[in-house]
DOZAFI-907065 format. One line per field, with one value per residue (C-alpha): residue in three letters; residue number from 1; x, y, z. Coordinates in steps of 0.2 Angstrom, whole numbers, padded with zeros to 4 digits. Last residue first. Layout:
// DOZAFI-907065
residu	ALA, ...
num	NUM, ...
px	X, ...
py	Y, ...
pz	Z, ...
END
This chain:
// DOZAFI-907065
residu	ALA, ARG, LEU, ALA, GLN, LYS, GLN, ALA, LYS, VAL, LEU, LYS, THR, LYS, ILE, ARG, ASN, ARG, LYS, LEU, PRO, SER, LEU, TYR, GLU, VAL, PHE, VAL, LYS, GLY, LEU, LEU, HIS, ASP, MET, GLU, HIS, GLN, ILE, CYS, ILE, ALA, LEU, MET, GLY, GLU, ALA, ASP, ILE, GLU, ARG, SER, ASN, GLY, ASN, GLU, ASP, LEU, ALA, LYS, VAL, LYS, VAL, ALA, ILE, SER, ARG, GLU, VAL, GLY, ASP, TYR, ILE, CYS, PRO, VAL, SER, LEU, CYS, GLY, GLU, GLU, GLY, LEU, GLN, LYS, GLY, GLU, SER, ALA, TRP, LEU, ILE, GLU, PRO, ASN, ILE, LEU, ALA, MET, PRO, GLU, ASN, ARG, LYS, GLU, SER, VAL, ASP, ILE, VAL, ILE, VAL, ARG, GLU, HIS, VAL, ASP, ILE, GLN, THR, ALA, ALA, LEU, GLY, ILE, GLY, GLN, ALA, ASP, TYR, MET, THR, GLU, LEU, MET, ASP, LYS, VAL, LEU, THR, GLN, ILE, ARG, GLU, ASP, VAL, GLN, ALA, VAL, PRO, LYS, ALA, VAL, LYS, HIS, LEU, ARG, PRO, ASN, PRO, TYR, CYS, LEU, ILE, PRO, LEU, ILE, ALA, MET
num	170, 169, 168, 167, 166, 165, 164, 163, 162, 161, 160, 159, 158, 157, 156, 155, 154, 153, 152, 151, 150, 149, 148, 147, 146, 145, 144, 143, 142, 141, 140, 139, 138, 137, 136, 135, 134, 133, 132, 131, 130, 129, 128, 127, 126, 125, 124, 123, 122, 121, 120, 119, 118, 117, 116, 115, 114, 113, 112, 111, 110, 109, 108, 107, 106, 105, 104, 103, 102, 101, 100, 99, 98, 97, 96, 95, 94, 93, 92, 91, 90, 89, 88, 87, 86, 85, 84, 83, 82, 81, 80, 79, 78, 77, 76, 75, 74, 73, 72, 71, 70, 69, 68, 67, 66, 65, 64, 63, 62, 61, 60, 59, 58, 57, 56, 55, 54, 53, 52, 51, 50, 49, 48, 47, 46, 45, 44, 43, 42, 41, 40, 39, 38, 37, 36, 35, 34, 33, 32, 31, 30, 29, 28, 27, 26, 25, 24, 23, 22, 21, 20, 19, 18, 17, 16, 15, 14, 13, 12, 11, 10, 9, 8, 7, 6, 5, 4, 3, 2, 1
px	0068, 0073, 0081, 0091, 0098, 0104, 0112, 0121, 0128, 0134, 0142, 0151, 0157, 0163, 0172, 0181, 0185, 0193, 0203, 0210, 0213, 0224, 0216, 0217, 0202, 0192, 0192, 0180, 0186, 0175, 0184, 0171, 0172, 0191, 0187, 0177, 0192, 0204, 0192, 0190, 0208, 0212, 0198, 0204, 0221, 0226, 0216, 0221, 0205, 0204, 0187, 0178, 0160, 0146, 0134, 0136, 0155, 0166, 0182, 0201, 0210, 0226, 0231, 0239, 0243, 0243, 0234, 0238, 0222, 0219, 0203, 0185, 0169, 0152, 0144, 0154, 0144, 0144, 0163, 0176, 0194, 0208, 0223, 0240, 0249, 0258, 0271, 0273, 0260, 0246, 0244, 0231, 0219, 0203, 0185, 0171, 0159, 0165, 0151, 0155, 0144, 0151, 0138, 0141, 0146, 0163, 0166, 0171, 0157, 0159, 0149, 0155, 0149, 0158, 0143, 0138, 0122, 0119, 0119, 0137, 0142, 0136, 0150, 0147, 0157, 0157, 0144, 0130, 0118, 0106, 0119, 0125, 0108, 0104, 0120, 0117, 0099, 0106, 0119, 0107, 0095, 0110, 0114, 0096, 0095, 0111, 0129, 0133, 0142, 0146, 0160, 0157, 0158, 0168, 0157, 0164, 0150, 0138, 0145, 0137, 0150, 0148, 0132, 0123, 0116, 0097, 0092, 0086, 0076, 0075
py	-0209, -0225, -0216, -0204, -0220, -0227, -0211, -0209, -0227, -0224, -0208, -0216, -0231, -0219, -0208, -0223, -0230, -0213, -0212, -0230, -0227, -0211, -0194, -0186, -0196, -0187, -0171, -0179, -0182, -0184, -0172, -0158, -0162, -0158, -0141, -0137, -0141, -0131, -0116, -0117, -0117, -0103, -0093, -0097, -0090, -0085, -0082, -0073, -0074, -0074, -0070, -0075, -0068, -0081, -0072, -0083, -0081, -0091, -0097, -0095, -0098, -0092, -0101, -0098, -0107, -0124, -0137, -0150, -0157, -0158, -0164, -0160, -0171, -0164, -0167, -0175, -0169, -0151, -0152, -0148, -0143, -0140, -0133, -0139, -0126, -0128, -0118, -0123, -0110, -0116, -0109, -0109, -0119, -0122, -0117, -0122, -0111, -0102, -0093, -0080, -0074, -0059, -0056, -0069, -0055, -0063, -0067, -0084, -0085, -0099, -0107, -0121, -0127, -0140, -0151, -0167, -0161, -0173, -0159, -0162, -0163, -0145, -0139, -0130, -0117, -0107, -0118, -0113, -0126, -0113, -0102, -0117, -0121, -0103, -0102, -0118, -0113, -0096, -0105, -0118, -0104, -0096, -0113, -0115, -0097, -0100, -0102, -0114, -0130, -0132, -0145, -0162, -0167, -0182, -0194, -0198, -0189, -0201, -0215, -0209, -0211, -0197, -0187, -0179, -0162, -0160, -0143, -0127, -0119, -0102
pz	-0010, -0018, -0033, -0022, -0013, -0030, -0035, -0018, -0020, -0038, -0031, -0017, -0028, -0042, -0029, -0022, -0039, -0044, -0028, -0031, -0049, -0045, -0050, -0067, -0072, -0058, -0069, -0081, -0099, -0114, -0125, -0123, -0104, -0105, -0112, -0096, -0085, -0096, -0097, -0078, -0074, -0086, -0078, -0060, -0063, -0081, -0097, -0113, -0124, -0142, -0151, -0166, -0168, -0169, -0158, -0143, -0144, -0156, -0149, -0148, -0132, -0124, -0108, -0091, -0076, -0085, -0075, -0061, -0052, -0033, -0027, -0023, -0023, -0017, -0034, -0048, -0063, -0056, -0054, -0041, -0042, -0030, -0038, -0043, -0054, -0070, -0079, -0097, -0101, -0114, -0131, -0145, -0135, -0145, -0141, -0153, -0145, -0129, -0120, -0106, -0092, -0082, -0068, -0055, -0042, -0039, -0057, -0063, -0076, -0089, -0103, -0114, -0131, -0143, -0146, -0138, -0129, -0114, -0101, -0095, -0113, -0116, -0104, -0088, -0078, -0062, -0053, -0042, -0048, -0053, -0060, -0071, -0077, -0081, -0091, -0100, -0105, -0112, -0121, -0128, -0134, -0143, -0151, -0157, -0163, -0174, -0172, -0186, -0188, -0169, -0168, -0161, -0143, -0138, -0127, -0110, -0100, -0109, -0099, -0083, -0069, -0065, -0065, -0080, -0077, -0079, -0088, -0081, -0095, -0104
END
């Protein structure tokens, strides 16, 4: 297993649309393990393959308090989303130290393959539903800051670019 580098906004590779996984094989299983290790190391609750510059439809999530309920969703698709929405504060491993409000469906029903290639359906609500929607956005090349006003988005972009330049100089 390996801890992989996470792309930071505004990296243009975060906007690539992920392709479906053709077959859940040993390569995908290793990817899932590496993604989980990377997510836990970064103290996140979700990670999309897009964020580690792998443009395939794979996400990993663990919203449990004890961080012991990992979940892999391969080729996820939302079958149903509640009409009811909720504004919640979100953060992202690709947008470090930035949190802001995003409106999402309160509940979703998702169909996906697990890390063994078995089909599953998940009825999710609360934090899990929000996390699934957030990570699935990454697979479409969308970062949560794109839900914010252009002014906020530009301020965040400027702040992160400055921080990245300072980190390179250090």
